[in-house]
N, C-alpha and C positions, 0 to 999 in steps of 0.2 A: 907682430901684426895686431892691428886694432880690431876689436870686435865691434860690429855694428848690429845693434838690436833693431831690426826692422819691424818694430811692433808698437812703438809709442806714437801717440797722437797728441798734439798740443794745440790749443787755441791761444793765439798770441795776437796782441794788438800792435798796430803800427810797425809791422815788420814787412820788409819788401819781398816776401815770398807768399805763395799760397793764393787763395781766392779772396779778393776783397769784397766786402759787403758795404752797403750804404752807411752802416753805423761805424765804419772804420775798423771793424773787427776782421782779422784775417785768419783763415783756417789753414793750419798746416796739418797735413796728414801723411801717413807713411806711403801709401800705395793705393792706387785706384782699385777698388774691389771688382772682382769679376762675378757676374751673375749670381747673386744671392750670398756672396761671401761677406763677411764682416769687414767694415772699414778699419777695425782695430786688429790688425794682423798680429797674431801671437797672443791675443787676449780673447776671452769669450765675448761675444757680441754684447755691447752695452757696458762692459766693464770700465771703459774710460769715458762713457757718455758722449762719444763722438757724434753720432747721428743726431742726438737731441741738441747738441751744441750748434751743429750746422744749421739746424732749424730754429736756433735761438730760443729753444725751450730749456732754459737753464735750470728750472726747478726739476724737470724730469732728469736732466743730466746729473744733478746733485744726487737725486735718489738712486740712479743707476750706479754712479761711482761709489757712493757710500755702501751700497749693497753688493757691489761687484767683488770679484775674486782677486783683483790686483792687490799685491802686498801693500800694506799701509805706508811703507817707506819707498815705494816705487815712484821714481821721479815723474813718470808720465801721469800717474794717478794724482800725485800732489799738485802738479802744474794744472791739470785739467780741473780738478776740484777747486783749486784756488781761483782759477779764472771764472768758474761758474759762480762761486761765492761772490766774487767781485761784481759780476754782472747782475746779481740779485741784491746789491746794496750791502753786502757783507765784506767790504773792501779790506778792513783790518784783518779779519779771519783769513780771507783769501791770500793776503800778503804773507801771513805767517806760514801758510802751506807752501807757497812758492819759495819762500826763504828756506824752508825745510828741504825742498828739492835742491836748492843751490848749495846748501851746507851739508847735506846728508852724505853718508858713506857711499851710497850707490850713485853711479853715473854711467851713462852709456850714450852712444851716438844715436841720433834719431835720423832716419832717412825721411826726408821731406817729400812732399808731393811733387815738387819740381825736380826731384832727383838729387838735390843737394843733401849734404849731411851736416848736422849740427849737434854738438855735444849737449846733453840734457842740461848741464850747468849753464851753458851759453843761452839756451832757450829760457831757462829760469831767470837769468840775469836780465834779459830783455823784458820779460813779463814784469819782473820786480821794478825795473826802472819806470815802466809805464804806470804801474800802480803807485809808485812814489810821487810821480808827477800829478796824478789824480788826487792823492791825499794832500799834497802841497797846495793844490788849487782850491781846496775846500775853505 
């Protein structure tokens, strides 16, 4: 039986799930929080910078993730931090983090906001492909 870690949050661009924003960023989150609960199910609030990223406050998200308690090799942490770096002009550094999520030893399924399930490596691959297109366009 496959274990699903219903705790990861990822910000992914150009993926056909989640909530679309005008800047073509789509937010994928695990679960709708109930009254006062963290959006980062299974993590302390802010550990993955989710709320800040939804607000497009990527500098705050970076601070939260870097100070957060998620393991440094946690794919959700790596993907979110990589995305936040990319959104603040640190695309190469962001790509390195997302690549680490793709190639790392840890992987787990993410329960998406739409109820779908996607493996963390698949999420990382989608984010990496988008970053590679941006780098190629430079």
